[in-house]
C-alpha positions as CSV (number, residue, x, y, z in Angstrom):
1,M,68.2,121.7,150.3
2,L,70.6,119.0,149.2
3,S,68.0,117.4,147.0
4,M,67.2,120.7,145.3
5,T,70.9,121.2,144.5
6,G,71.1,117.7,143.1
7,S,68.1,118.2,140.8
8,V,69.5,121.5,139.6
9,L,72.8,119.9,138.9
10,R,71.1,117.0,137.1
11,G,69.1,119.5,135.1
12,L,72.2,121.5,134.1
13,F,74.0,118.2,133.2
14,V,71.1,117.1,131.0
15,S,70.8,120.6,129.4
16,T,74.6,120.6,128.7
17,I,74.3,117.2,127.0
18,V,71.3,118.2,124.9
19,L,73.0,121.4,123.8
20,S,76.2,119.6,123.0
21,L,74.4,117.0,120.9
22,L,72.3,119.7,119.2
23,S,75.4,121.8,118.3
24,S,77.2,118.7,117.0
25,F,74.3,117.9,114.8
26,L,74.0,121.5,113.5
27,Y,77.8,121.6,112.9
28,A,77.7,118.4,110.9
29,Q,75.0,119.8,108.7
30,T,77.3,122.8,107.7
31,V,80.6,120.9,107.2
32,K,81.6,120.5,103.6
33,P,83.0,117.2,102.3
34,F,86.7,116.7,102.6
35,E,87.3,117.2,98.8
36,E,85.5,120.5,98.9
37,Q,87.4,121.7,101.9
38,F,90.8,120.7,100.5
39,P,90.6,120.6,96.6
40,S,94.4,120.5,96.2
41,L,94.5,117.2,98.1
42,R,92.3,115.2,95.6
43,L,93.8,111.9,94.9
44,Q,94.7,111.5,91.2
45,R,91.2,111.7,89.7
46,T,92.3,113.6,86.7
47,N,94.4,110.9,85.1
48,A,93.6,109.5,81.6
49,F,95.0,106.5,79.8
50,Q,96.2,106.5,76.2
51,H,95.8,103.2,74.4
52,Y,98.1,101.6,71.8
53,S,97.9,98.4,69.7
54,V,101.3,96.9,69.9
55,G,102.8,96.0,66.5
56,D,101.0,94.4,63.6
57,A,99.8,91.1,65.0
58,P,96.8,90.5,67.2
59,S,98.7,88.3,69.6
60,N,101.2,91.2,70.1
61,D,98.6,92.6,72.5
62,M,99.8,90.1,75.1
63,V,102.6,92.2,76.6
64,R,104.9,90.3,78.9
65,K,107.8,92.7,79.4
66,L,108.7,96.4,79.0
67,L,112.1,98.1,78.8
68,F,113.0,101.8,78.2
69,D,116.5,101.8,76.9
70,S,119.2,104.4,77.1
71,Q,118.4,105.8,73.7
72,G,114.7,106.4,74.4
73,F,113.2,103.4,72.7
74,L,110.5,101.3,74.4
75,W,111.2,97.6,73.9
76,I,108.1,95.4,74.3
77,G,108.3,91.6,74.8
78,T,105.1,89.9,73.6
79,A,103.9,86.4,73.0
80,D,104.5,86.9,69.3
81,G,107.9,88.7,69.1
82,L,109.8,91.7,70.1
83,V,108.5,95.2,69.4
84,R,110.5,98.5,69.4
85,F,108.5,101.7,69.8
86,D,110.1,105.1,69.1
87,G,107.2,107.1,70.3
88,Y,105.6,107.2,66.9
89,E,105.9,103.8,65.2
90,F,106.1,100.2,66.2
91,E,108.6,97.8,64.6
92,T,108.2,94.1,65.2
93,F,111.0,91.6,65.2
94,R,110.1,87.9,64.9
95,N,112.0,84.7,64.5
96,D,112.8,83.7,60.9
97,P,114.2,80.1,60.9
98,R,116.0,80.9,57.6
99,D,117.8,83.9,59.1
100,S,120.4,83.4,61.8
101,N,120.4,87.1,62.4
102,S,116.7,87.3,63.5
103,V,115.3,87.0,67.0
104,S,115.9,83.4,68.2
105,G,112.3,83.0,69.5
106,N,108.9,84.7,69.5
107,L,107.7,84.2,73.1
108,V,109.7,86.9,74.8
109,M,110.0,86.4,78.6
110,D,112.5,89.2,79.6
111,I,114.5,92.1,78.1
112,L,117.7,93.7,79.4
113,E,120.0,96.5,78.2
114,D,123.7,95.9,79.1
115,K,126.4,98.4,79.9
116,N,127.4,98.4,76.1
117,A,123.8,99.3,75.2
118,S,123.2,95.9,73.7
119,I,119.7,94.5,74.1
120,W,119.3,91.0,75.4
121,I,116.1,89.0,74.8
122,A,115.1,85.9,76.8
123,T,112.8,83.7,74.9
124,W,110.8,80.6,75.9
125,G,112.0,77.8,73.7
126,G,114.2,80.0,71.5
127,G,117.1,80.5,73.7
128,L,118.8,83.9,74.2
129,T,119.2,86.7,71.7
130,E,121.5,89.7,71.7
131,Y,120.7,92.8,69.6
132,D,123.9,94.7,68.7
133,R,123.1,98.3,67.8
134,S,126.4,98.9,66.1
135,T,125.8,96.1,63.5
136,N,121.9,96.3,63.7
137,K,121.9,92.5,63.9
138,F,120.6,89.8,66.3
139,Y,122.9,87.1,67.6
140,Q,121.4,83.8,68.7
141,Y,122.6,81.7,71.6
142,W,121.2,78.1,71.7
143,N,121.7,75.1,73.9
144,K,124.0,72.7,72.2
145,Q,123.9,69.2,73.4
146,R,127.3,68.0,74.9
147,D,128.7,71.6,74.8
148,S,129.1,72.7,78.4
149,T,129.9,76.3,77.3
150,S,126.5,76.8,75.6
151,I,123.4,78.1,77.4
152,S,121.9,75.3,79.6
153,D,118.4,75.3,78.1
154,N,116.5,77.1,75.4
155,R,113.7,78.0,77.8
156,V,115.1,81.3,79.1
157,Q,113.0,83.2,81.7
158,F,115.0,85.9,83.4
159,L,118.0,88.2,82.7
160,Y,119.9,90.3,85.2
161,Q,123.1,92.4,85.1
162,D,125.0,92.8,88.3
163,E,127.2,95.6,89.5
164,R,130.2,94.0,87.9
165,H,128.3,94.0,84.6
166,N,128.0,90.2,84.5
167,I,124.9,89.0,82.8
168,W,123.0,86.3,84.6
169,I,120.5,84.1,82.7
170,G,117.8,82.1,84.4
171,A,117.0,79.2,82.1
172,Y,114.7,76.3,82.8
173,G,116.3,74.4,85.8
174,K,119.7,76.2,85.7
175,L,121.4,79.6,86.3
176,N,123.9,80.7,83.6
177,K,126.5,83.4,83.6
178,L,127.5,84.9,80.3
179,V,131.3,84.7,79.8
180,R,132.4,87.2,77.1
181,Q,135.4,86.3,75.0
182,N,137.3,89.5,73.8
183,N,134.1,91.5,74.3
184,L,132.6,90.0,71.1
185,P,129.4,88.0,70.8
186,L,130.0,84.3,71.7
């Protein structure tokens, strides 16, 4: 009698397993993919990209730095100058060795807007440039040999403004802090 009960139990066990597997298989055939079950959870598949050519020179397409300023302009640092985009048109600023009010260098490494809304431009080999909106001019800051108050090197890589509004300049091999005199360009 015990052996008959054991074989019945075994039969029930095997039947249960077979039915369980069969129902899992049938359920899997009717389940919709995740995206069809939850269409609101699709992961950003509807994005599109708009393309722009930056400025008027082919090398301007090598974008190195971007800054949206407080007045809504997009400043673009490139390997061939500084570009300002107002949402409609690009305006390119390049170094002109005959004009001391031009950008000091063309290879732009970093861009910063300070608390006074001046735009600072770090250039590799051209030193530091400040764009003053009130005068619409660029002011150049170069390394001057034997002048300990000038920027330490003309290869400027990084700009940072701290919570006290100090501007820190990372130049090749040295850290510089801008010291303003009477809040006028140096």
